[in-house]
C-alpha positions in Angstrom: 124.4 98.0 85.9 126.0 101.2 86.8 127.5 101.4 90.4 126.6 104.7 90.8 124.4 105.6 93.6 122.4 108.3 92.7 119.0 107.8 90.9 116.2 109.7 90.7 113.7 111.5 92.9 110.0 109.8 92.1 108.9 112.2 95.0 108.6 114.5 92.8 105.8 113.6 90.8 102.7 114.1 91.7 100.2 111.7 93.0 96.5 111.0 94.2 95.7 112.1 97.4 98.7 113.8 97.7 97.0 116.5 100.1 97.4 114.1 102.7 99.4 110.9 101.8 102.6 112.3 101.0 103.6 108.7 99.2 103.5 104.7 99.2 105.8 102.1 99.8 105.5 98.0 99.2 108.0 95.8 100.2 108.6 92.1 99.5 111.1 90.3 101.9 112.5 87.2 99.9 115.3 84.6 100.6 116.7 82.2 99.0 115.9 78.4 98.9 119.2 77.0 99.1 121.0 79.6 102.1 120.4 79.9 105.6 118.8 83.3 106.5 121.8 86.7 106.6 121.5 86.5 110.5 122.9 82.3 109.8 124.9 82.1 106.8 128.5 81.4 106.5 131.3 84.7 105.5 131.7 83.4 102.0 127.6 83.2 101.5 127.0 87.0 101.8 128.9 87.4 98.3 127.2 84.1 96.8 123.7 85.8 97.5 124.7 89.0 96.5 125.9 87.8 92.8 123.0 85.9 92.5 120.3 88.8 93.2 123.0 91.0 90.6 123.0 88.4 88.0 119.0 87.6 88.2 118.7 91.6 88.3 120.9 91.4 84.8 118.1 89.0 83.2 115.1 91.2 83.5 113.5 92.9 80.7 115.3 96.2 81.1 118.7 95.5 83.4 119.9 98.9 82.2 117.9 100.2 84.3 119.1 99.3 87.1 122.2 100.7 89.1 124.0 97.8 91.1 126.0 99.5 94.7 127.9 97.4 97.3 127.7 98.8 100.3 130.8 99.2 101.3 131.4 101.2 98.0 129.2 104.0 99.7 130.7 106.8 101.6 128.9 108.6 104.3 126.8 111.1 102.3 125.4 108.5 99.6 124.8 106.1 102.7 123.0 108.7 104.4 120.6 109.5 101.5 119.9 106.1 100.3 118.4 106.0 104.2 116.8 109.0 104.0 115.0 108.3 101.2 113.6 105.3 102.5 116.0 102.9 100.4 117.5 101.2 103.1 117.9 101.0 106.7 120.5 103.0 108.7 120.9 98.9 110.5 122.2 97.9 106.7 126.0 97.1 107.5 128.4 98.2 105.2 131.3 95.4 105.4 129.6 92.6 105.3 128.0 91.3 101.8 125.5 94.0 101.7 124.4 95.2 98.6 121.6 98.4 97.0 120.5 98.4 93.3 118.3 101.2 92.3 116.5 102.0 89.0 117.4 105.2 88.0 113.3 106.9 87.8 113.7 105.7 91.8 110.4 103.9 91.9 111.9 100.5 92.2 114.8 99.7 94.6 115.7 96.5 96.4 118.4 95.8 99.7 120.5 92.8 99.5 121.8 90.7 102.7 120.1 93.1 105.3 117.2 91.1 107.6 116.3 88.8 104.5 118.8 87.6 101.4 116.4 90.0 99.3 113.9 93.2 100.2 112.4 95.0 97.0 110.7 98.2 97.3 108.3 100.2 95.2 107.9 103.7 96.2 105.0 105.9 94.5 103.3 109.2 95.5 100.0 109.7 97.1 98.0 107.2 97.6 98.6 104.7 95.3 98.6 100.8 96.7 97.6 99.4 93.6 100.6 100.6 91.8 103.3 100.3 93.9 102.4 97.0 94.1 102.1 96.3 90.4 105.9 97.2 90.2 107.1 95.5 93.1 105.2 92.4 92.2 106.9 92.8 88.2 110.1 92.6 89.7 109.7 89.8 92.3 108.3 87.7 89.8 110.8 88.5 86.8 113.5 87.5 89.8 111.8 84.1 90.3 112.7 83.3 86.2 115.9 82.9 87.8 116.1 82.5 91.6 114.2 80.4 93.4 113.0 82.1 96.6 112.2 80.0 99.6 108.5 78.8 100.4 106.1 76.3 100.8 102.3 75.9 100.0 101.1 75.7 103.8 102.9 79.1 104.9 104.0 80.9 101.3 107.1 83.1 101.5 109.1 82.0 104.4 111.2 85.0 105.8 113.5 85.6 108.6 110.7 87.3 110.7 107.2 85.7 111.4 105.4 88.7 111.0 106.6 88.7 106.9 106.1 85.4 106.4 103.1 84.5 103.7 103.2 87.4 101.4 106.0 88.4 101.9 104.5 92.2 101.6 104.3 95.3 104.1 102.4 98.3 102.6 103.3 101.8 104.6 101.7 105.5 104.0 103.0 108.4 104.9 100.1 110.6 106.0 100.2 114.2 107.1 97.2 115.4 110.0 97.4 118.0 111.6 93.6 118.2 111.4 92.7 115.3 113.3 95.6 116.0 115.7 94.2 119.6 116.6 90.8 118.6 117.4 91.9 116.0 119.9 91.3 112.7 117.6 94.5 111.4 116.7 95.1 108.8 119.5 92.0 107.3 119.4 92.0 107.0 116.0 95.2 105.4 116.1 94.2 102.9 118.6 91.7 102.2 116.8 93.7 101.5 113.7 96.2 99.8 115.6 93.5 97.2 117.1 92.8 96.6 113.5 96.0 95.0 112.6 97.5 98.6 111.2 100.6 100.1 112.4 101.6 103.6 113.2 104.9 105.3 114.4 106.3 109.0 113.4 107.9 109.7 110.3 110.8 112.5 111.5 110.8 112.5 115.4 108.4 112.8 118.2 106.9 116.1 118.2 106.4 118.2 121.3 103.3 116.6 122.8 103.2 113.0 124.5 101.9 110.5 121.6 102.2 113.0 118.6 104.3 112.8 115.9 107.1 115.5 114.4 104.9 117.6 112.1 101.9 115.5 112.2 103.6 113.5 110.2 103.1 109.2 110.3 103.5 106.4 108.8 100.6 103.9 108.5 101.4 100.2 108.0 100.5 96.4 107.8 101.2 94.3 111.2 101.8 91.6 109.1 102.2 88.9 106.2 100.0 86.7 107.5 96.7 87.0 106.7 94.7 87.1 104.1 96.4 87.6 100.1 98.3 90.2 98.9 95.0 91.7 97.3 93.5 91.5 100.4 96.0 93.0 102.6 97.0 96.3 100.1 92.8 96.6 100.6 93.4 96.7 104.1 95.6 99.5 103.9 94.8 101.7 101.4 90.9 101.4 103.1 92.3 102.8 106.2 94.8 105.6 104.4 91.0 106.6 103.0 89.1 106.5 106.0 92.3 109.0 107.5 92.1 111.2 104.2 88.4 111.4 104.4 88.4 112.4 108.0 91.7 114.8 107.9 89.9 116.8 105.2 86.4 116.4 107.1 88.3 118.2 110.5 89.9 120.9 108.8 86.4 122.6 107.4 85.2 121.9 111.5 88.2 123.6 112.4 88.5 126.4 110.0 84.5 127.3 111.1 85.4 126.9 114.6 89.1 127.9 115.4 89.5 130.5 111.7 91.1 133.0 113.8 93.6 130.2 115.3 94.6 128.3 111.8 95.3 131.6 110.5 97.8 133.0 112.6 99.9 129.9 113.3 99.5 129.5 109.0 100.9 133.6 109.0 103.2 133.3 111.2 105.2 130.1 109.2 104.5 132.1 105.7 106.3 134.4 107.8 109.1 132.4 108.7 109.0 130.6 105.5 110.0 133.8 104.0 112.4 135.7 106.2 114.3 132.9 107.8 118.2 132.8 107.5 118.5 130.0 110.0 116.3 126.5 110.1 116.9 123.6 112.3 115.7 120.5 110.9 112.9 119.9 113.2 111.7 123.6 113.3 111.5 123.2 109.2 109.8 119.9 109.3 106.6 121.8 111.8 107.1 124.7 109.2 106.4 122.7 106.2 103.5 121.0 108.0 102.1 124.4 108.7 102.7 125.3 105.1 100.9 122.7 103.8 97.9 122.9 106.4 97.4 126.5 105.4 98.0 125.4 101.5 95.0 122.8 101.9 93.5 125.2 103.9 93.0 127.4 101.2 94.9 130.8 103.1 98.2 130.4 101.0 99.0 129.2 96.9 102.0 129.3 95.2 103.7 125.9 96.3 102.7 122.6 95.0 102.4 119.5 97.1 104.6 117.4 95.0 107.4 120.6 96.1 106.5 120.4 99.5 107.1 116.9 99.5 110.4 116.8 98.1 111.3 119.8 100.5 110.8 116.5 103.3 114.0 115.1 101.6 115.8 118.2 100.9 116.3 119.8 104.2 117.9 116.6 105.9 121.1 116.0 106.8 122.7 113.9 103.9 120.8 115.8 101.5 122.3 119.3 102.6 126.1 116.9 103.1 126.0 116.3 99.1 124.7 120.2 98.6 127.5 121.2 100.6 130.3 118.8 98.7 128.6 119.7 95.1 128.0 123.5 95.0 129.4 126.6 96.6 127.9 128.8 99.3 128.7 132.3 100.5 128.4 132.3 104.3 127.7 135.5 106.6 131.2 135.4 108.4 129.3 134.6 112.0 128.1 130.8 110.2 130.8 130.0 108.0 133.1 129.0 111.4 129.9 126.9 112.5 128.8 123.4 111.1 125.7 123.4 112.9 125.0 127.9 111.2 126.2 126.5 107.8 123.8 123.4 108.0 121.0 125.4 108.9 121.8 128.3 106.4 121.7 126.5 103.8 118.5 124.6 104.7 116.9 128.0 105.0 118.2 128.8 101.8 116.4 125.3 100.0 113.0 127.5 102.0 112.9 130.3 100.7 113.5 129.4 97.1 110.7 126.4 97.6 108.4 128.9 98.7 109.5 131.7 96.5 106.3 132.2 94.9 104.3 131.0 98.1 101.5 134.0 98.7 98.3 134.7 100.7 95.2 134.5 99.3 
């Protein structure tokens, strides 16, 4: 294994139902049988657990495809990029024996000694719950050839959180719901999902309206790992997301019929902003990408793919911009060059213009 934090971007690939579903993640929480949970471990046990997990990955079928990283060796840019890509949480300590493992294609990652000894995650574009689960479970099965995880017959896998005991699995999908939001149905639908054991939160921050999510991007997740088998939990989440996707498409058609002028005005304004803006703050850019995606789905715009829009939502974030500024030279306007915020907003506008170079009105 190497110690580089790079890894390709899985989110640039195509995926099913990408008009509504950005991505799917399956995460498995596991803890080693012979150690206390991370919050109760002795200092030297952190290094022991990390070494055992790193060594176990070396005994998988393709060890050369994995990169092993000590979080203490990550600089601020590398750490932010991994957080923005969903590999690790901002709360993961850098001073203890924590670690991250990433497969070089970016589809599989693992965090060591955060809340649990090990959290394995698999990412796929679009609605791909079975594929993501197969990837994640495959690594889990290989690791269990050399590591014994804490489990018993009655409770399943034992984890640091009661909500994760059982399968240890959490399934999440990121979805884009502008039509559901514009129709006034978002609160009702999301409350109903919550009642059925599906949690909902914003992806990029709260929106301007109470209860809304910035850009109408939401993360839909299973709440607990204790009810039913892994397949039943997976089917529950996938079924809920399919319902959301079908509802979003139906309501978009209704809105185009009832409020077509309003939607066209919103989309064409975003088109102009995307093409000609020189300074784009993060929140405004998320809203802009959302509206362009709405325009593409409505048949009003063409020239950009769902995968390009998905990738753009990562490329415009702070850590990715910091990496770009460190690795490339930019010529800034004189009034922008000395202001950190303006420089970031200017680079973000250049990335947006590059992505939307072929964007056109249909």
